[in-house]
C-alpha positions as CSV (number, residue, x, y, z in Angstrom):
1,M,-37.9,45.9,59.5
2,I,-37.0,49.7,60.0
3,L,-35.4,51.8,57.5
4,K,-31.7,51.7,59.3
5,E,-31.5,48.0,59.8
6,L,-32.6,47.8,55.9
7,L,-29.9,50.0,55.5
8,E,-27.3,47.6,57.5
9,G,-23.9,46.9,55.3
10,V,-24.9,49.9,52.5
11,E,-22.5,52.8,52.2
12,I,-24.5,55.2,52.6
13,V,-23.3,58.9,51.3
14,S,-26.4,61.4,52.8
15,A,-29.9,60.9,53.8
16,T,-33.1,63.6,54.3
17,A,-35.4,59.4,54.1
18,D,-36.8,58.8,58.4
19,L,-34.6,56.0,59.3
20,E,-36.3,54.8,62.3
21,R,-40.0,54.5,59.5
22,E,-41.3,51.0,58.9
23,I,-40.7,49.7,55.4
24,P,-43.1,46.9,54.3
25,S,-42.2,46.4,50.9
26,V,-39.1,47.1,48.2
27,C,-39.6,47.5,45.1
28,Y,-37.0,48.5,42.2
29,D,-39.7,48.7,39.4
30,S,-41.7,52.0,39.7
31,R,-45.4,50.5,38.6
32,T,-44.9,48.2,41.6
33,A,-44.5,50.7,44.5
34,R,-46.7,50.6,47.1
35,P,-47.7,52.8,50.1
36,G,-44.9,52.7,52.1
37,S,-42.9,50.8,49.9
38,L,-38.9,51.6,49.5
39,F,-37.7,52.4,46.3
40,V,-34.4,51.5,44.7
41,A,-33.6,53.7,41.7
42,M,-30.5,52.1,39.6
43,T,-28.8,52.4,36.7
44,G,-29.0,50.0,33.5
45,Y,-28.7,50.0,29.7
46,A,-32.5,50.8,28.7
47,F,-33.8,52.5,32.1
48,D,-32.6,54.8,34.4
49,G,-34.6,54.3,37.5
50,H,-34.0,57.7,38.7
51,E,-36.0,59.0,36.7
52,F,-38.8,57.5,37.8
53,I,-38.6,58.4,41.4
54,A,-41.1,60.8,41.1
55,Q,-43.4,58.2,40.2
56,A,-42.6,56.0,42.3
57,Y,-43.4,58.5,45.2
58,Q,-47.0,59.6,43.4
59,H,-47.5,55.4,43.5
60,G,-46.8,55.4,47.7
61,A,-43.2,54.9,48.0
62,C,-41.9,56.8,51.0
63,A,-38.3,56.9,50.2
64,A,-35.7,56.3,47.4
65,V,-32.2,54.3,47.9
66,C,-30.4,56.5,45.3
67,E,-26.9,57.2,43.8
68,R,-28.0,61.6,43.6
69,P,-30.5,62.9,45.4
70,P,-33.7,64.0,43.1
71,E,-35.6,66.5,43.2
72,G,-39.2,68.0,44.5
73,G,-38.2,67.1,47.9
74,V,-38.7,63.1,48.0
75,P,-36.9,61.4,50.9
76,Y,-33.9,59.6,49.8
77,V,-31.1,57.9,51.0
78,Q,-27.7,58.3,48.6
79,V,-25.0,55.2,48.6
80,K,-22.4,55.0,46.5
81,N,-23.8,51.3,44.3
82,S,-27.7,51.7,44.0
83,R,-27.2,47.6,42.8
84,R,-25.2,46.6,45.6
85,A,-27.8,49.0,48.0
86,L,-30.4,46.7,46.3
87,A,-28.4,43.0,47.3
88,V,-27.7,44.1,50.6
89,I,-31.0,45.6,51.5
90,G,-32.8,41.9,49.3
91,A,-30.9,39.8,52.2
92,N,-31.6,41.8,55.4
93,F,-35.8,42.1,54.3
94,Y,-35.3,38.1,54.2
95,G,-33.4,38.0,56.8
96,R,-29.8,36.9,55.1
97,P,-31.0,33.5,54.5
98,A,-27.7,32.1,51.8
99,D,-25.9,32.4,55.4
100,D,-28.6,29.4,57.1
101,M,-27.4,27.4,53.6
102,T,-23.9,25.9,51.7
103,M,-23.8,27.9,48.9
104,I,-21.9,26.6,45.2
105,G,-21.8,28.7,42.5
106,V,-20.7,27.4,38.9
107,T,-20.1,29.5,36.2
108,G,-18.5,30.1,32.1
109,T,-20.0,29.4,29.1
110,N,-21.0,26.1,28.0
111,G,-21.6,23.2,30.8
112,K,-23.2,25.3,34.2
113,T,-27.0,23.7,34.3
114,T,-25.8,19.9,33.3
115,T,-22.7,20.5,36.6
116,T,-25.7,21.7,39.1
117,Y,-27.7,18.6,37.9
118,L,-25.2,16.0,38.4
119,L,-24.3,18.1,42.1
120,K,-27.4,18.5,43.2
121,A,-27.4,14.6,42.2
122,I,-24.7,14.1,44.8
123,L,-25.4,16.2,47.6
124,E,-29.4,14.3,47.8
125,R,-27.5,11.7,48.7
126,E,-25.4,12.6,51.0
127,P,-27.3,12.6,54.7
128,G,-30.6,15.2,55.9
129,A,-29.8,16.6,52.5
130,K,-32.2,19.3,50.7
131,V,-31.2,21.2,48.1
132,G,-32.4,24.7,46.4
133,L,-31.2,24.5,42.1
134,I,-31.5,27.6,40.8
135,G,-30.6,28.4,36.6
136,T,-31.3,28.1,32.9
137,N,-34.0,25.1,32.7
138,Q,-35.5,25.6,36.2
139,N,-35.1,26.7,40.5
140,M,-35.6,23.9,42.7
141,I,-36.8,23.8,46.1
142,G,-36.2,20.4,46.3
143,A,-38.0,17.9,44.0
144,E,-40.7,21.0,43.3
145,A,-39.5,22.3,40.2
146,L,-40.7,26.5,39.5
147,P,-40.2,28.1,36.7
148,T,-37.7,30.8,35.8
149,E,-37.4,33.8,33.5
150,R,-33.4,34.6,33.5
151,T,-30.3,32.2,35.2
152,T,-29.5,34.4,38.0
153,P,-32.8,36.5,39.0
154,E,-32.5,40.0,40.0
155,S,-30.8,40.6,43.2
156,F,-33.6,41.3,45.2
157,E,-35.7,38.2,44.1
158,L,-33.2,36.0,44.3
159,Q,-32.8,36.6,47.6
160,G,-36.7,36.2,48.2
161,L,-36.2,32.6,46.4
162,F,-32.9,32.2,49.3
163,A,-35.4,32.9,52.1
164,R,-38.1,30.3,50.4
165,M,-35.5,27.7,50.2
166,R,-34.8,28.2,53.3
167,D,-37.3,28.2,55.4
168,A,-38.4,24.5,52.5
169,G,-35.5,22.9,55.0
170,C,-32.9,23.3,52.4
171,T,-29.2,22.7,53.5
172,H,-27.1,23.5,50.4
173,V,-28.2,26.0,47.4
174,V,-26.4,24.9,43.4
175,M,-26.5,27.3,41.1
176,E,-25.9,28.6,38.0
177,V,-24.2,32.5,38.2
178,S,-24.1,33.9,35.4
179,S,-21.4,36.6,34.0
180,H,-24.7,39.0,33.7
181,A,-25.8,38.3,37.5
182,L,-21.7,38.8,38.8
183,Y,-20.9,41.9,36.3
184,L,-24.4,43.7,37.4
185,D,-23.6,42.7,41.4
186,R,-27.2,40.1,41.9
187,V,-25.3,37.9,43.8
188,Y,-23.1,40.6,45.5
189,G,-22.8,40.0,49.1
190,V,-23.6,36.0,48.9
191,R,-20.5,33.8,49.7
192,Y,-20.1,30.3,48.1
193,A,-18.5,27.9,50.0
194,A,-17.5,26.4,46.4
195,G,-17.4,28.7,43.0
196,V,-16.8,26.5,39.8
197,F,-15.2,27.2,36.0
198,T,-16.5,25.7,33.3
199,N,-15.1,27.0,30.7
200,L,-14.4,30.5,28.6
201,T,-15.8,30.4,24.8
202,Q,-17.4,33.1,22.6
203,D,-21.0,34.5,23.9
204,H,-22.6,37.4,25.4
205,L,-19.7,39.3,23.4
206,D,-22.7,42.1,22.4
207,F,-23.1,43.1,26.3
208,H,-19.4,43.3,27.2
209,K,-17.8,43.6,24.7
210,T,-14.2,41.7,24.6
211,M,-13.2,37.5,25.8
212,E,-11.3,40.0,28.1
213,A,-14.6,41.7,29.9
214,Y,-16.3,38.8,29.4
215,C,-13.1,36.1,31.8
216,D,-13.2,39.0,34.3
217,A,-16.1,38.9,35.3
218,K,-17.1,35.1,35.8
219,A,-13.5,36.1,37.6
220,I,-15.7,37.3,40.2
221,L,-16.8,34.2,41.5
222,F,-13.6,33.2,43.2
223,R,-13.1,36.8,45.2
224,N,-16.2,35.9,46.9
225,C,-15.9,32.0,47.2
226,D,-13.8,29.5,49.5
227,K,-12.7,27.2,47.3
228,G,-12.8,28.1,43.6
229,V,-12.4,24.6,41.2
230,C,-11.6,25.1,38.4
231,N,-11.0,23.8,34.6
232,A,-7.1,23.6,33.7
233,D,-7.5,22.6,30.8
234,D,-9.2,26.0,29.6
235,P,-7.3,28.5,28.2
236,W,-8.4,31.1,30.1
237,A,-8.4,29.2,33.5
238,G,-5.4,31.2,34.4
239,R,-7.1,35.0,34.2
240,V,-9.8,33.3,35.8
241,T,-8.3,32.6,39.3
242,R,-6.0,35.5,38.8
243,G,-6.5,37.4,42.2
244,A,-8.6,34.9,43.9
245,D,-8.0,34.9,47.7
246,C,-9.7,31.4,47.6
247,Q,-7.8,27.5,47.5
248,I,-7.7,26.5,44.4
249,F,-8.4,23.2,42.8
250,T,-8.4,22.4,39.9
251,F,-9.7,19.3,37.4
252,G,-9.3,18.6,34.0
253,R,-7.5,15.8,31.2
254,G,-4.1,16.9,31.7
255,A,-1.4,15.7,34.3
256,N,-1.3,19.1,36.4
257,A,-4.8,18.5,37.4
258,D,-5.7,17.9,41.2
259,L,-8.6,15.8,39.9
260,R,-8.0,14.3,36.1
261,A,-10.0,11.7,33.3
262,E,-7.8,8.9,32.2
263,E,-9.2,6.2,30.2
264,A,-12.6,8.0,29.1
265,E,-15.0,5.6,27.0
266,L,-17.5,7.9,25.0
267,A,-20.5,6.3,24.2
268,A,-23.9,6.5,22.4
269,D,-25.8,6.7,25.6
270,H,-23.2,7.5,28.2
271,I,-19.2,8.6,28.9
272,A,-17.2,6.6,31.8
273,F,-13.7,7.5,32.8
274,T,-10.8,6.9,36.1
275,A,-11.5,10.0,37.5
276,V,-7.6,10.0,39.3
277,T,-6.1,12.2,42.4
278,A,-2.7,11.7,44.4
279,R,-4.5,9.8,46.7
280,E,-7.0,7.0,44.2
281,R,-8.4,5.5,41.1
282,V,-12.4,5.5,41.4
283,P,-14.6,4.9,37.9
284,V,-17.5,7.3,37.3
285,R,-19.8,6.0,34.5
286,V,-22.7,8.5,33.7
287,N,-26.0,7.6,31.2
288,I,-25.5,11.2,29.5
289,P,-23.0,10.7,26.2
290,G,-20.5,13.9,25.0
291,G,-16.7,14.2,25.1
292,F,-18.0,17.2,27.2
293,M,-19.7,16.3,29.4
294,V,-16.2,14.5,30.6
295,Y,-15.4,18.0,31.8
296,N,-19.3,18.9,33.5
297,T,-18.7,15.9,35.1
298,L,-14.9,16.4,36.6
299,G,-16.3,20.0,37.6
300,A,-19.7,18.6,40.2
301,L,-17.2,16.0,42.1
302,G,-14.2,18.3,41.9
303,A,-16.8,20.8,43.9
304,A,-17.4,17.5,45.7
305,L,-14.1,17.0,46.6
306,M,-13.6,20.1,48.4
307,L,-16.9,20.2,50.1
308,G,-15.9,16.7,51.9
309,I,-17.8,14.5,49.8
310,P,-15.5,11.5,49.1
311,L,-15.0,10.9,45.6
312,D,-16.4,7.4,45.4
313,R,-19.4,8.4,47.3
314,S,-20.2,11.0,44.8
315,A,-19.2,8.7,41.5
316,A,-21.7,5.8,43.7
317,A,-24.4,8.7,43.0
318,L,-24.3,9.9,39.9
319,R,-24.4,6.6,38.0
320,D,-28.4,6.7,38.6
321,V,-28.3,10.4,38.0
322,P,-31.5,11.4,35.6
323,H,-30.8,13.4,31.4
324,V,-30.8,16.8,31.8
325,K,-33.7,18.8,29.8
326,G,-32.0,19.8,26.1
327,R,-29.3,18.6,26.9
328,V,-28.6,16.0,24.4
329,E,-32.0,15.1,24.9
330,V,-33.1,11.7,23.1
331,V,-36.4,12.5,21.7
332,P,-38.7,9.4,21.1
333,T,-38.9,8.3,17.5
334,P,-40.4,5.3,17.6
335,G,-41.0,2.9,14.5
336,K,-38.2,5.4,13.2
337,P,-34.8,4.1,11.8
338,Y,-33.4,7.6,13.2
339,T,-32.4,9.8,16.0
340,V,-33.5,13.3,16.8
341,L,-32.0,15.1,19.8
342,I,-32.1,18.5,21.3
343,D,-29.7,20.7,22.7
344,Y,-28.9,23.8,23.9
345,A,-25.9,24.3,21.8
346,H,-25.7,28.3,20.9
347,T,-22.6,29.0,21.2
348,P,-19.8,28.6,18.7
349,D,-18.0,25.8,21.2
350,G,-21.5,24.2,22.1
351,L,-22.2,23.6,18.7
352,E,-18.9,22.6,18.1
353,N,-18.7,19.7,21.1
354,V,-21.7,18.7,20.0
355,L,-21.8,17.7,16.7
356,K,-18.4,16.6,17.1
357,S,-20.1,13.9,19.8
358,V,-22.7,12.9,17.9
359,K,-20.3,12.5,15.1
360,G,-18.2,10.0,17.0
361,F,-21.8,7.8,17.2
362,A,-23.7,8.8,14.4
363,K,-24.0,6.1,12.3
364,G,-25.2,7.2,9.4
365,R,-25.0,11.5,9.4
366,T,-25.2,14.0,11.7
367,I,-27.4,16.2,10.7
368,A,-27.7,19.8,11.9
369,L,-30.2,22.0,12.5
370,F,-29.5,25.5,13.9
371,G,-29.8,29.3,13.7
372,C,-28.5,31.7,16.2
373,G,-30.9,34.6,18.6
374,G,-31.5,38.2,17.6
375,D,-30.3,41.2,19.5
376,R,-27.0,39.3,21.0
377,D,-23.1,39.0,19.3
378,K,-23.3,39.3,15.6
379,T,-20.2,38.1,14.9
380,K,-20.5,34.8,15.9
381,R,-23.0,33.6,13.3
382,P,-20.6,33.3,10.4
383,K,-18.5,31.5,12.8
384,M,-20.9,29.3,13.9
385,G,-21.5,28.5,10.1
386,A,-18.4,27.0,9.4
387,I,-18.6,24.8,12.9
388,A,-21.6,23.3,11.4
389,A,-20.2,22.9,7.7
390,A,-17.2,21.4,9.7
391,N,-18.8,19.0,11.8
392,A,-22.3,17.6,10.0
393,D,-22.6,15.8,7.0
394,F,-25.8,17.9,6.1
395,V,-26.5,21.8,7.6
396,V,-30.1,23.1,7.8
397,V,-29.7,26.6,8.8
398,T,-33.3,28.2,10.3
399,T,-34.3,30.9,13.3
400,D,-33.8,30.9,17.0
401,N,-35.5,33.3,18.4
402,P,-35.3,36.3,16.4
403,R,-36.2,38.7,19.2
404,T,-36.2,42.0,17.4
405,E,-33.9,41.0,14.4
406,S,-35.6,39.9,10.8
407,P,-34.7,36.3,10.4
408,S,-33.8,36.5,7.3
409,A,-31.3,39.0,8.4
410,I,-29.5,36.6,11.2
411,I,-29.2,34.5,8.7
412,A,-27.8,36.2,6.0
413,D,-25.3,36.7,8.8
414,I,-24.7,32.9,9.3
415,L,-24.4,31.8,5.7
416,P,-20.7,33.5,4.6
417,G,-19.6,30.4,7.6
418,L,-21.0,28.2,5.1
419,G,-19.8,29.4,2.5
420,G,-17.2,27.2,-0.1
421,T,-17.7,24.7,1.8
422,K,-18.4,21.2,0.0
423,T,-21.3,20.4,3.2
424,P,-24.7,20.6,1.5
425,Y,-26.7,22.4,3.3
426,V,-30.3,24.1,3.2
427,V,-31.7,27.5,4.6
428,I,-35.8,27.4,5.8
429,E,-36.2,29.8,7.9
430,D,-39.7,28.3,9.4
431,R,-38.3,26.3,12.2
432,V,-41.5,24.2,12.3
433,R,-40.8,23.1,8.6
434,A,-37.4,22.9,9.1
435,I,-37.8,20.1,11.7
436,R,-40.1,18.3,9.4
437,Y,-37.5,18.7,6.9
438,C,-34.7,17.0,8.5
439,M,-37.6,13.8,10.0
440,D,-38.3,13.4,5.9
441,S,-35.2,13.5,5.0
442,A,-33.4,11.2,7.5
443,Q,-32.0,7.8,6.6
444,P,-31.6,5.0,8.0
445,G,-29.0,6.1,10.8
446,D,-29.1,9.6,10.2
447,V,-29.1,11.6,13.8
448,I,-30.4,14.4,14.0
449,V,-30.0,17.1,16.3
450,L,-31.7,20.1,16.7
451,C,-29.4,22.5,18.0
452,G,-30.0,25.6,20.3
453,K,-33.2,25.5,21.7
454,G,-32.9,23.0,24.6
455,H,-35.0,23.2,27.6
456,E,-36.8,26.2,25.9
457,T,-40.9,25.8,24.9
458,Y,-41.4,29.0,23.3
459,Q,-40.0,30.5,20.6
460,E,-39.2,34.9,21.0
461,I,-40.1,36.9,18.1
462,G,-40.7,40.7,18.4
463,Q,-41.0,40.8,22.5
464,I,-43.3,38.3,22.8
465,K,-42.8,34.5,23.7
466,Y,-44.8,31.8,21.0
467,P,-45.2,28.4,21.9
468,M,-42.7,26.2,20.7
469,D,-41.4,23.1,22.3
470,E,-39.5,20.5,19.8
471,R,-40.4,17.3,21.2
472,K,-44.4,18.3,20.6
473,I,-43.1,19.2,16.9
474,V,-41.4,16.2,17.2
475,A,-44.5,13.5,18.4
476,G,-47.2,14.8,16.4
477,Y,-45.6,15.2,12.9
478,L,-45.0,11.2,13.6
479,S,-48.5,10.7,15.1
480,A,-49.4,12.4,12.4
481,G,-48.0,9.3,10.0
482,K,-44.7,11.4,8.4
């Protein structure tokens, strides 16, 4: 593709590059530049891509897309916003694949992964539909699973993934859209047929700094979709929909929602409720426990309605939906009188939701094992300690992904939240030992909740991800006769 075609839709300030030149590849990491590559220089939080333009040129790049002209006579295209330029260039390079599929985006602090899986299950029941999925657990093209590094890929990789989905015959794409992706323009130019807002609670304040800024990043989704589906019970609903230029459809348990849940039943292995609109009442059952699942299910049902799928048809599809990995996931413990659950709860609200749900059906004690991630918002650490003490009968404080922080320092930030409570707790820094301690200490009827890791099969220490699958840890300890 020639450079002029790649730049279609990009706001150009000036250019010295040959716009008729053929471009075989595009990169934004100078180390991956090849002969003829177009290098896009973006300003990040750790690095400024403009400082690597000369290196990319030495590796063979023929021109740079940048926000300020480079030195040394490197051919360039100066643009107003490099991040947005990369997103548009990516779409053009791959033939604008998102335009050929029905796009559905889900944003919010908690519930994104489960909501996208529920939507995928609903859409796959529709005649002729094939669904691509992009999210935290994995990416999927129909039934084919692909590994993922982040919730929403960088824009150029994202467009490449869209192209793979289009070429594989996908008719729909359901994707988690993180606040980082929205704020950093990874999904710039993508138009969604429907967007879903699940909720907003404290997370990522190391990046966004304030809850208002975090909310405003999420709100970008509703300025880029045809129909918005919003949790009306969330206190941030008004702000997240402010300025939206799309039709807004609300869900919740309050009387004013367009789609609401009535007669909710919460059990140890499922939820059930009656989905109510102005015109109909439909029984719904999903074989995943937790009060928060009511909202995840409502969000999925609401999005399906906005896409023209009748409520009763969606409800029928959800009866057989498989369990989502790492979301209130039951770990087999054959012959043991206790239960082990794995959940991705890594925010104050997520921890409170899962522990309250477990407390509602546990016949014995609710044992919470959790830690907090390093290099992330420190203010939530004592809050999570207090939530664990308030909603569990016994707490084990351990590590999560310490990254470049000291595990003991992270734990020290958590412990003030447990101070002065009557809830017994222990500190076991080594997570494997902590899990084994929970199993050794469990009594008949107890439910052990391993919080924070969810679908992850590693522990990140320093900048290295070491293998750690909690399912294997539990199975291995049981097989050793413990």
